[in-house]
Structures are given as structure tokens and as C-alpha cells.
N, C-alpha and C positions, 0 to 999 in steps of 0.2 A: 503494499501500499505506497508504503513512504517513497520508492520509484515513480509511482505514477505524479505520486505530489509534488516530486523534484522535477520531473520531467514537464508538467504543468508550469509549474513558478519559471522554467527556464524559457518556456514559451511566448508565455506573457509579459514576461518580464518584473514581475512582482506577484505576491503573495497576501490576501486577506486572510490573517489568523486571528483566532479567538484566544484572548490570553487574559490572564488575572493580574490586575495591574492596582496595587495600594486599597486590594482585599474587594475589589468590584472587577465583573469580566467586561473587557471591551475587546471591539473588533479593530486591530492595529494592521496598518500598510506596511509593506515590507518589500521594499525595491533591491531588484537584483542588481548589481553593480559589480563589473568584472575587474579585478585590480590586478594591475601587473605587478609581477614578481621575475626576478631572474632567471626562472623559467618557463616563464608564460603567463597565461591570464587565469585568474581562479575568479569563479564566481561568488559572491557572497549576497545573503540577503543582508540590507541593511538599514536600520532603524534608527529614527535619529531623536529618540525620545528615552528616558532612563526605563529599563526594565530589570525584574530581580532575574539574576544568574540562573535561578533554577529555570525560571520560563524560556531564558534564551535556550536551555541546555534542551530543554523539552522542544521546541521550535524548531531547532537544529536535527532533532533525532527526526521527528517526524518527518522534515524535508529531506532528509539524507544531504544537507548543505551547509557550511560554514555560515554563522550568522556574525555579523558584527553590529556592536552600538557604542554609545557611551562609555558605557560601562565594560567593554572587551571585545573578543573574538572568543568564538565558541565552535568547536567542532565537534562533528557528530563523534561516538564512542569508537576507539581504536581507528581512527581516522585521523590525517594530519593534512597540511595545505595542498602537497603534492599530490594527494589521490584523487583533487578535483580539477587537477591540468586539463585542458582541453575540453570541458564542458561546454 
């Protein structure tokens, strides 16, 4: 199921995700941004708002993509930046 969401996010260039923020559920829009690295471009779901690290981890696992916000960068379990080259 995560791969379907990943494919959909890569095609649309964004993802609407229901997250729990400050004790309330909200639907936030994550934009897909391809960031340059020395090895190539890596897609990140980027959020410009603060969000708990646990929710960022959940979104990263759900979409099988790295997530970036002002809190930091988060990758799915067992993956690193080079695993997403060429997506």
C-alpha cells in the first residue's frame, strides 16, 4: 500500500496527509521537492510547518519517501538518502 501512495505522490508532486498536530487532526499538504545531492536528485516530501517527529516518521513510513520539515529530515526505517536516487 505504501508503494501506491509513493507512486501517487511522485506523479502529483504533492500529498495531502491527515496528521495529528497539537492534539487535533489536520490535513496538511506536503510538496514533493527534488533536492540535489552529490550522487543525484532525491525526492522529499517537504512541509514548511512544525510537526512532531513521531508524525513525520509515520508519514515517511506511509509514503515510503523521505520527509523534511523545520524539525529535520526523516527517512523510512532501514533506508537512507541514496535509496531514493532516480525516483
